[in-house]
Structures are given as C-alpha cells and as structure tokens.
KEZA-608902 format. One record per atom (N, C-alpha, C, O, CB): x, y, z; residue in one letter. Coordinates in steps of 0.05 Angstrom, whole numbers, plus 5000, padded with zeros to 4 digits. Glycine has a CB too. Layout:
N
XYZa/...
This chain:
115
638929313079m/639529673076m/640629673059m/641229453051m/641129863096m/641729923040s/643830023026s/644930173052s/643930243073s/642930202997s/647330203042n/649430533070n/650830613048n/653230603049n/652630423105n/649230763012f/650430922991f/648431122989f/646331042979f/650930772965f/648331352995s/646331532975s/647331722958s/649731692961s/644331682988s/647031912942v/647132112922v/646132432928v/643932532927v/645532002902v/648432522935g/646632972955g/646533002916g/647932892899g/650933412988g/644633182914f/645033322897f/645033662904f/643433782918f/643433232879f/647633782886r/647434022884r/648734252864r/650734182852r/647934052903r/647934542859n/648334642838n/650834862838n/651235022857n/645734732830n/652334842813n/654134982830n/654835092792n/656635002778n/656934772857n/651635392781g/651135492761g/650535322740g/648035292739g/652835622757g/651835192723s/651234942710s/652234762718s/652434562704s/651834932688s/652934752738i/654034532742i/653234362757i/652934422781i/655934552746i/652534052745q/650733972770q/652433762795q/651333552789q/647733772756q/653833702813i/654833582832i/653533422852i/652033502870i/655933722841i/654433142848l/653432942869l/655232922880l/657432952871l/652332702865l/654632832905d/656032772918d/655132442947d/653432402964d/656533072926d/657132302937l/656432072933l/657531882975l/659931832979l/658531972897l/656131842989k/656731793012k/656531453014k/654631373001k/655031963029k/657831263027g/657631003036g/659730763020g/662130723018g/654630933033g/657230643010e/659830442988e/657730372967e/655630272972e/661830083003e/658930442941l/659030392915l/658530072908l/660629952902l/661830492906l/657029962907d/657429662902d/654929542878d/652829662872d/657229492935d/655529362871a/653529192855a/651029232861a/649329292844a/653828912856a/650429222889h/647429242904h/647529582908h/646329652928h/647229032940h/648129702899t/647530002907t/648230182878t/647330412875t/649730112937t/649930062859a/651130222833a/647530352826a/646930592831a/653029952801a/645630162814s/642930322802s/642930592821s/641230752815s/639630122805s/644730672846e/642630832857e/645131142851e/646031292869e/641430702897e/645531152836l/648831202820l/647231262797l/645731452796l/651730902816l/647531092780e/645831102766e/643531232754e/643131372734e/645631002770e/642331162770a/638831322768a/639631692774a/638031872768a/635931152806a/641131712781a/643631982795a/643732192771a/642432392764a/647831832801a/646531992759i/645532042727i/645132082708i/646332202690i/645132062720i/641831892712q/640031932687q/638332142686q/637232222666q/638331742682q/637732302727k/636332462739k/637632712726k/636332922727k/636232432768k/640032722715c/642132982711c/642432982676c/643033182663c/645732912729c/641832782667q/640932752635q/638332842629q/638232982609q/641032462625q/636832802638a/633532882638a/632333182644a/630433322638a/632032712660a/634933202662g/635033592660g/636933792639g/637134032634g/636333702690g/638433522629s/640033742619s/643133912627s/644534092619s/638133902621s/642933642652s/646333702656s/647633572654s/646833362664s/647433762675s/650233542642y/652033472626y/654733512647y/656733372647y/651733642598y/654033762664k/657333822670k/656633702707k/654933782723k/658734272664k/658633512707i/657433362735i/660933312744i/663233272735i/654832982729i/659233362770v/662633232797v/661933132811v/660433222828v/664633392818v/662732902809i/662632782831i/664332702862i/666232552867i/662332642821i/662832842878n/664932942899n/665232602915n/663432432912n/663433262925n/666732562925g/668432332937g/668932332963g/670332182977g/670932312927g/667532532968s/669632582999s/668532383025s/670032293042s/669232953013s/665032333023n/664332123044n/665431873019n/667231803035n/660332123058n/665731722999l/665231552987l/668231362998l/670531372989l/664631642958l/666531133028a/669130983031a/669230683016a/671130563026a/669630953062a/667930532998y/668930352988y/667530462952y/666730692951y/668130043006y/667330292927i/667730322907i/667729962891i/669929852889i/670230522907i/666129862885s/666929622870s/667629742840s/667829972833s/664229392870s/668129392822s/667629452796s/665129562785s/665329742769s/668029252785s/662929472791a/659929542789a/659129872787a/657629992772a/658529422816a/660829962808g/661330302814g/661830332797g/660230392779g/663030442831g/665930322790l/666630382765l/664930342739l/664630562726l/668630252762l/663730162729g/662630012716g/659930402702g/659730522681g/661529662739g/658830412726v/656930612731v/657630892708v/656431012690v/657330692766v/660630892725f/662531272707f/662531172667f/661831322649f/668431322725f/663630872663m/663930762653m/661330762622m/661430842599m/664530572672m/659230632639a/657030702634a/655230982613a/653630972595a/656730682656a/656331202627y/654631412622y/656831612611y/655831822604y/652931502649y/660331572607i/660631792602i/661631882565i/662032112558i/662331852625i/661831782558e/661231762529e/658231882521e/658232032502e/661431452520e/656231832532e/653632022525e/654832262531e/655832422515e/650831972543e/654732282553i/655232602558i/657532762546i/657533002538i/655732642586i/659132612547r/660932752530r/660532842509r/661733052507r/662532662525r/658732762485e/656932752474e/656133042465e/656733222449e/655332612488e/653832972494n/652933292491n/654633442506n/653333482526n/650033362503n/656333532509g/658533772506g/659933712554g/660833822575g/655834262492g/659133472542g/659033512582g/662033322592g/663933272578g/655033282602g/661733272614d/664533202624d/663333042656d/661033102665d/667033542627d/665332842671i/663732822689i/668032792709i/670132672704i/660432502686i/667132952728k/670333112737k/670332902767k/668633012781k/670233582744k/671132732778i/671232632804i/673132732813i/675332732801i/671332382808i/672632872844a/673532922864a/673932942895a/671932962909a/673432982858a/676532942908a/676532832932a/676732632940a/676332612964a/675332862940a/677132522932l/676732032935l/677631972963l/680032042958l/680031742908l/677631932976q/679331872995q/681831692983q/682031612960q/677731753017q/683431643004e/686431552995e/685731192970e/686631122948e/688831463037e/684431082985k/683630742988k/681930702963k/682030492949k/681630643020k/679431002955v/678331032937v/679931042909v/680130882890v/677131212944v/680631252913f/682131372898f/684731162879f/685131172854f/683031582919f/686231002900n/686130642889n/685530642862n/686330732840n/683530442904n/683030452875v/682530302869v/681930472834v/682430322815v/680830152888v/681030742829f/680530882803f/682930902787f/682830872762f/679531162807f/685530942801d/688730862794d/688930562780d/688930512756d/690630852826d/689130352803l/687930232786l/688830102769l/690829962764l/686830332776l/686130192759l/684530152730l/684730272713l/683430232692l/682330152727l/686630512717g/687330722701g/685730932690g/686131052669g/688430632685g/683630952708f/681631092707f/683031512706f/682031672690f/679730952737f/684731572721p/686131882716p/687231932676p/687932132664p/689731892742p/687131722670i/687031702632i/685131672627i/685231702602i/688331482616i/682031602633l/679931742621l/678831972639l/676932102629l/677931552614l/679332002655f/677232262659f/679832332681f/681632192689f/673032192673f/679032662688d/679932842701d/679232832745d/677232902758d/678333082682d/680532782750i/680732662795i/683232872796i/685432892787i/682232152812i/681333042811t/681833222817t/681933302858t/679833262871t/679933342797t/684233412872q/684033322889q/681633392917q/681033282939q/686233342889q/680433682900s/677733922907s/675933782886s/676233632867s/678334332900s/673333952905e/671733992893e/671634222862e/670834232838e/670634032914e/673334422888d/672834752875d/675534712843d/675634822821d/674335112910d/677434482856e/679734572822e/676534352811e/675234512798e/685234362816e/675134092810a/673834042789a/671734142773a/671034052751a/673433892794a/670734352786i/669534522782i/671134852758i/670135022744i/668734562813i/673134792764a/674635032763a/676034852726a/676234992706a/677335102799a/676534592726k/676734682709k/675434522673k/676834472653k/679234742715k/671534462680f/670734612665f/669034862655f/666934822643f/670634522661f/670135102662e/671435322660e/675035332650e/676735492658e/670935402687e/675335172635e/679135182632e/677935212610e/679135242589e/681934922638e/
C-alpha cells in the first residue's frame, strides 16, 4: 500500500495539487493520473503544493518533465510550491529551478500566474 496521495483544490482558474507522502516509481502513476485529470478538464495552470511531500525519486521528477511541454503549449504551466528542504534539494540538484518556478509558498506560486 502506498503512502502517497494527491488532493485537488481550485483557486479560480488555477488547479492546486496537494502532494502527500512519498513520490517514487510505485506512486508516480498517481501523480500522472492527477495531471491527466487536470488536462482533461482543460486546467493547464497547475500549482504543486509539496508541503507534505516527504520524498521524491527520479521517477517522480520524471512525471513533471513528461507533462510540462504539453501544458505550456496549452498556455499553462506547473509551479512548484512549499517544498520541504530535503525534497527541494533533489529538485535543485537536478536543475529543476532553471526549468520550473519553485516558490517558498503556495500564494507566491499563484501570484506567478498573475504576473
């Protein structure tokens, strides 16, 4: 049984995904399904709230890379917010801050869509 879940919330036209637990090869499909659900509903402005994300593997990171181009082609983006330090370090090590807006708070990430 996985110790990972994705919660959905809306803030106007922005879809917020609350990640909780450990995102790895066994649970990456749950994040994929969540992003696909956003796309199916024409929600291309996505904020990933990682405040409760305890761990991420390369498989989890791969999900972001798999969808970012298509989401941006549809006028949207994925903003990543509120990561715990050890999780942020994994993103940072692999150069994700160059490719994605990674913010300290969810409010900051939402504001980036309004810029």
